[in-house]
N, C-alpha and C positions, 0 to 999 in steps of 0.2 A: 212643456215639462221642465225645461231648464230654467225658464223664467220663474216658475213656481218654486223650484229648488233654491234659486238665488234669493227669492223673496223670503222663504222660510228661514234660510240660513242667516240673513241679515236681521230678520225680525228677532231671532233668538239672541243675536249679539247685541241688539239694542235694548234688550230687556234688562232691567235692574237685577232681577232674580238670577238671570244667566251670568251677569258680571260678578255677582256675589258668589255664585257657585264656582266659577272659574277661579276667583281669588282664593276661595276656601281650599279647592283641590290643590292648586299650586302652592299655597301656604303650607298645607299639611305635608305635601311632598318635600318641600324645602326643609321643614322641621324634621321629618323622618331622615332625610339625607344628612342633616346636621348631627342627629343622634347616632346614626351609623358611623359617621366620620369620627365621632368621639371614641368609638369602640374599634377604630381601625387597627390599633396595635394588637388587638386580641383576635381579629378575624383575618383569615387569609384573603389575599387580594381578589381571588375569583369569587369567594363567598361574599366579599364586601359588595361587589357589583350586584349580586343577586339580592342582597339585603335591601338595597335601595329600591329595586324593582318590586320586591315583595311587599314593601310598605305601600306602594301605589296600588298594587293588586288587591290587597286587603281593604283599602279604602274604597276602591271601585266595587268590590264584591259586596261590601256591607251597605254602602250608601249610594252606589251607582243607580240601582233601580229607583230609589227615592228621588234622586236628581232628575232622572229621565221623566218619570211620571209627573213630577211637580211642574216641569216646564212644558210638557207636551201632551198632557192628558186630554186637552181640548183641541187638538190640532185640526180635527175635522168638524166635530159638532159645534165648535165655535163659529165656523163658517156657515154651518147649517142654521144655527140659531139666529145669526145676523143676516141671513139670506144673501150673503155675499157669494155663496157658492154658485148661485145662478149665473153670475157673471163669468165664473170660471168654466162652467159646463158648456157655455155657448162658444167658448174659445178653443177648447181642447177636449180630448176624451177623458172619461172618468178614470180609466186606468192610469193615464198619464198624470192626473191630479194626485192619485195615491202615490205613484212612484216619485213625483216631484216633491211631495211633502216628506216622504221617507228619505230621499237622498239629501234634502236640505237639512233635516235633523241629523242625519248620519254625518254629513260634512261638518256640522257644528261640533259634534262630539269627537270626531276625528281630529279637528283642530285643537280641542281641549287636551286630548291625549298626546298630541305632538308637543304642545307647550309643556305638559307635565313631564313627559319623558325627556324633553329637552333640558329640564332642570336637573334630572338624574344624569343625563349625558354630560352636562357641564360640570357636575360634581365629581363623577368617577370616570368620565371619558369612556364609558361602556354603554352600549345599547342592547337591552335584552329583548330581542325580537319575539321570543316565545311568550313572555309575559305581556308584551304589547298586543299580540294577537289574541290572547286570552281575555284581556280587558276589552278589546274591541268587540269580540264575539259576544261577551256578556251584555255590553251596551246595545249592540244591534238587536239582540234577542228582546231586550226591554223596549227598544224603539218600536219594533214591529208589533209587540204586544200592546203598547200604548196606542198605536194607530188603530188596531183592531178594537180596542176598548172604546175609543173615541167614536167609532162607527156603530158599535153595538148598543151603546148607551147614548140617547139623544141629548141629554142635558149636561152642559159643562160642569154644573155644580155637583151632579152625581158622580161624574168621572173623576172630579177632584178628590172626593171622598174615597171612591173605589180605588183610585190610583195609589193613594197613600196606604190603603189596606193591603193591596197587592204588593206594593214596594216593601212593606214591612214583612209580609208573609213569605215572599220569595226567598230571601236569605235564610230565614228561620227554617222553612220547610226544606230548603236545599241542604243545609247543614245537618238537620235532624235525619233526613232520609238517607244521607250519605253514610252516616255513622251508626244508624239504628239497625237492629237486627229484626225488627218487627216486619211481618209480611206486607202490611200496608205501605211501609216505608220503601220497600223495594219497588213498588209501582210508582209511587210519587217521585222517587229519585230520577226516573227516566222522563219525567215531565218538566223538570227544572234543568237549567244549564250547568249547575254546579257539579253534577256527577260526571258529565262529559269533560268538564275542565279538569277534574281530578284525574281522570283516565288519560287525558292528553292525547297527542298524536292525531290519528285520523278520526278519533271520537269527537273532536271539536267540530268536525264537519256536520255532525248531527244537529248541532245548535243552528248552523246556517240552514239546515233542512227545515227546522222549525220556523225560521225567519221566512222562508219561501211559503210555508204553509200559512202562516199568519197573514202575509201579504196577499196570498190568493184568497183567503177568507175575507179580507178587507175589500178587495176588488169585487168579490161576489156580493157582499152586503151593499156596497156603494151602487152597484148596477141596479139593485132592487129598491134602492131608496128614492123616494119622491122628493125632488129638490124644489 
């Protein structure tokens, strides 16, 4: 499992798209930090630290799903299409393959968040643990959903299209359902992570419950899949 985790982690870091994504996130974070610093005389010091972290959170909330799905939409079906999955299933269990892939992608995005919040820390010398946890929770939700999508849809070209659609719909539906008074919005709100992030506190744990549900569904599908 850990060998698969390391392989997926370094595969993402070697990808040109991943490096561009990291550069974009860090660049925007630095730009936001610079803008907030320019307003430092108008903002109290405590609110100044929150302003830097809020810029990172908005970026992850709006574009995080797109980043995750664009890089990991084919994490499993790529192996199935290339028949390389046969080599893995002879070496370890299918559940460990799922967990290894998941942990590898998680470690990659955790590294990205550490780098991004490191920029904020270097700027204002304050670390906002709450915002960091919220960003991580949103990314983990997207990672587990991308993994499930990669198993449910056999062709990488299809998951690339569906991943982009889902990545664009998630923030839109999340924001709409959070602030809309329509009855349908109330149901949709509890299927997206944004409502729980808005509530905060123990409600964030519900997002991790969805992660467990998505991983369980992925393991079930993989057990039934003929490699």
